C-alpha positions in Angstrom: 39.2 0.8 19.0 39.1 1.5 15.3 41.8 3.9 14.1 41.6 4.6 10.3 44.0 6.5 8.1 42.9 7.9 4.8 45.2 8.9 1.9 44.1 11.1 -1.0 46.1 11.4 -4.2 46.0 14.7 -6.1 48.7 14.0 -8.6 51.5 11.5 -9.2 53.6 12.8 -6.4 51.2 14.8 -4.1 49.2 13.2 -1.3 47.1 14.2 1.7 46.9 11.9 4.7 44.3 12.2 7.5 44.8 9.8 10.4 43.1 8.7 13.6 39.5 8.6 12.4 37.8 6.3 14.8 34.5 6.0 12.8 34.2 6.3 9.0 31.1 7.5 7.2 29.1 4.3 6.4 29.0 4.6 2.6 32.8 5.2 2.6 33.4 2.3 4.9 31.3 0.1 2.6 33.4 1.0 -0.4 36.7 0.4 1.5 35.5 -3.0 2.7 36.7 -5.0 5.8 40.3 -4.3 6.8 42.4 -6.5 9.0 44.5 -4.8 11.7 47.5 -3.0 10.1 46.3 -3.7 6.5 45.5 -1.2 3.7 43.1 -1.0 0.8 43.9 1.1 -2.3 40.8 2.1 -4.3 39.8 4.9 -6.6 37.1 6.6 -4.6 36.3 10.2 -5.8 35.8 12.7 -2.9 33.9 16.0 -3.2 34.4 19.2 -1.2 32.3 19.2 1.9 31.8 15.5 1.9 31.7 13.9 5.4 34.5 11.3 5.9 34.0 10.2 9.5 34.5 11.2 13.1 36.9 11.2 15.9 36.6 12.2 19.5 33.2 12.2 21.2 31.4 11.2 18.0 33.8 8.4 17.1 35.5 7.0 20.2 38.0 8.0 22.9 40.9 9.2 20.7 39.7 12.9 20.6 41.9 14.2 17.8 43.2 13.6 14.3 46.3 14.3 12.3 46.7 15.5 8.7 49.8 15.9 6.6 50.8 16.6 3.0 53.5 14.4 1.3 55.1 15.9 -1.8 57.7 13.6 -3.5 58.9 16.6 -5.5 60.0 18.4 -2.4 63.7 18.4 -1.6 64.3 17.0 1.9 66.9 18.7 4.0 68.0 15.4 5.7 71.6 14.5 4.8 70.6 10.8 4.4 67.0 11.4 3.2 66.7 8.0 1.6 66.6 6.3 5.0 63.5 8.1 6.2 60.7 6.9 3.9 57.5 8.8 3.0 57.4 11.1 6.0 60.7 12.7 5.0 58.7 14.5 2.2 56.1 15.9 4.6 55.7 19.7 4.1 53.5 22.5 5.5 49.9 21.5 4.5 48.3 24.9 5.3 49.8 26.6 2.2 47.6 24.5 -0.1 44.2 25.4 1.4 42.1 28.2 -0.1 40.7 31.2 1.8 38.9 31.7 4.0 39.5 28.1 5.2 43.2 28.5 5.2 43.1 31.5 7.6 40.4 29.9 9.8 42.5 26.7 10.2 45.8 28.6 10.8 44.1 30.7 13.5 43.5 27.5 15.5 47.2 26.9 15.8 48.8 27.9 19.2 50.5 31.3 19.4 54.1 30.1 19.0 57.2 31.1 16.9 57.0 30.8 13.1 56.7 28.5 11.3 53.8 27.8 13.6 53.2 24.4 11.9 56.6 23.3 13.3 59.8 22.0 11.9 61.5 18.6 12.2 64.5 18.6 9.8 67.6 20.1 11.4 70.5 18.3 9.8 73.6 20.5 9.0 76.5 18.9 7.1 79.7 19.0 9.2 77.8 20.0 12.4 76.6 18.0 15.4 73.0 19.0 15.0 70.6 16.5 13.4 70.1 12.8 13.2 72.8 10.1 13.3 72.9 6.3 12.6 74.6 3.4 14.2 78.1 2.9 12.6 79.0 -0.2 14.7 78.7 -3.4 12.6 78.0 -5.4 15.8 74.7 -3.6 16.3 71.7 -5.9 15.7 70.0 -6.0 12.3 66.9 -4.3 13.8 68.9 -1.3 14.8 71.4 -1.0 11.9 70.4 1.7 9.5 67.9 3.3 11.9 68.2 6.8 13.2 69.0 6.1 16.8 70.6 9.3 18.0 69.5 13.0 17.4 70.5 16.4 18.6 67.8 18.9 17.5 65.4 21.5 18.6 61.8 21.3 19.7 59.6 21.3 16.6 57.5 24.2 18.0 60.2 26.1 20.0 63.5 26.3 18.1 65.2 27.8 21.1 64.9 24.5 23.1 67.7 21.9 22.6 66.6 18.3 22.7 68.5 15.0 22.6 66.7 11.9 21.4 67.9 8.3 21.8 65.7 5.6 20.2 67.7 2.9 21.9 66.3 4.0 25.2 63.1 5.5 23.8 63.8 8.9 25.4 63.9 12.6 24.4 65.6 14.7 27.0 66.2 18.4 27.7 69.7 19.9 28.3 70.6 21.5 31.6 71.4 25.1 30.7 70.1 24.6 27.2 73.7 24.7 25.8 76.0 24.3 24.0 74.1 24.8 20.7 74.7 21.6 18.5 74.6 23.7 15.3 77.8 25.3 16.5 79.6 22.1 17.3 82.1 20.6 14.7 85.3 18.6 14.5 87.3 21.5 16.2 85.0 21.6 19.2 86.5 18.6 21.0 84.6 16.5 23.6 81.2 18.0 24.6 79.3 17.3 27.7 75.5 17.6 27.9 73.7 17.1 31.3 70.3 15.8 30.5 66.9 15.8 32.3 63.4 14.8 31.2 60.9 16.8 33.2 58.8 17.9 30.3 56.1 20.4 31.2 58.2 22.0 34.0 60.5 24.9 34.0 62.9 23.7 36.7 65.6 21.0 36.6 64.3 18.7 39.3 67.1 16.1 38.7 69.8 15.2 36.3 69.4 11.9 34.5 73.0 11.7 33.5 75.6 13.0 31.1 75.6 12.7 27.3 79.2 12.8 26.1 79.8 13.4 22.4 82.6 14.3 20.0 82.7 14.9 16.3 85.7 12.8 15.3 85.1 13.3 11.5 82.8 15.5 9.4 80.2 12.8 9.3 81.1 10.6 12.3 80.6 11.1 16.0 81.7 9.2 19.2 79.0 9.0 21.8 78.4 7.6 25.3 75.7 8.1 28.1 76.7 8.1 31.7 73.5 7.6 33.8 73.1 9.3 37.1 76.2 11.3 36.7 77.0 15.0 36.6 79.4 16.7 34.2 82.0 17.1 37.0 81.9 13.3 37.5 82.5 12.4 33.9 86.1 12.7 32.7 86.0 11.1 29.3 84.9 8.1 27.2 85.4 4.5 28.3 85.0 1.1 26.6 81.2 1.6 26.3 81.5 4.4 23.7 79.8 3.9 20.4 80.2 5.5 16.9 77.5 7.0 14.7 77.7 8.4 11.2 75.5 9.8 8.4 
């Protein structure tokens, strides 16, 4: 299935991206030329307001939706180590740049949820547990070193929901009892136990996946270990499998 991403440049540092178009408008596709999988083509193609770009969903394939985002390199990212994140670290609320009545019409299509209804993804707080952490162990493989592999954050659309992400296992888990709040955890908090579960879309805890054990040993360094299929009463402390992460 074709899956196109279009990038529009409005100034030196300001871009709009529209992704997951499964069929491009024929004249636009002719100008872009044939693209190999994963490749890009950079051309100066003027686009006018109201111009058809392509289709997704029933008109263009099975995907059924598209994404759009604004990237502003003049924005100030709130990540502590923003240089590690690349272009998407500069993604900001796109709705603010649309004119009326289009702006209100588009915003009305967002689900009824807490503001900002467009969501939030940057939760780093210096000196606190909340946010994203990177492997500190030099024995970690080259592919994983320097990558954000551990995160304690909140759901992008529901800031009351605590989540724990681990890209080593490819999981994002909920926390039993939804506490303690990682934004309140620092060096003085000692060892913290989070029981985790992954039944997204349900309101009950059907089973516990294990215990996420973590301690802030320095302002910018944590000690971490996961104990699968354990409860908090069964986990006493770290063992030889503990790892360190920093930022």
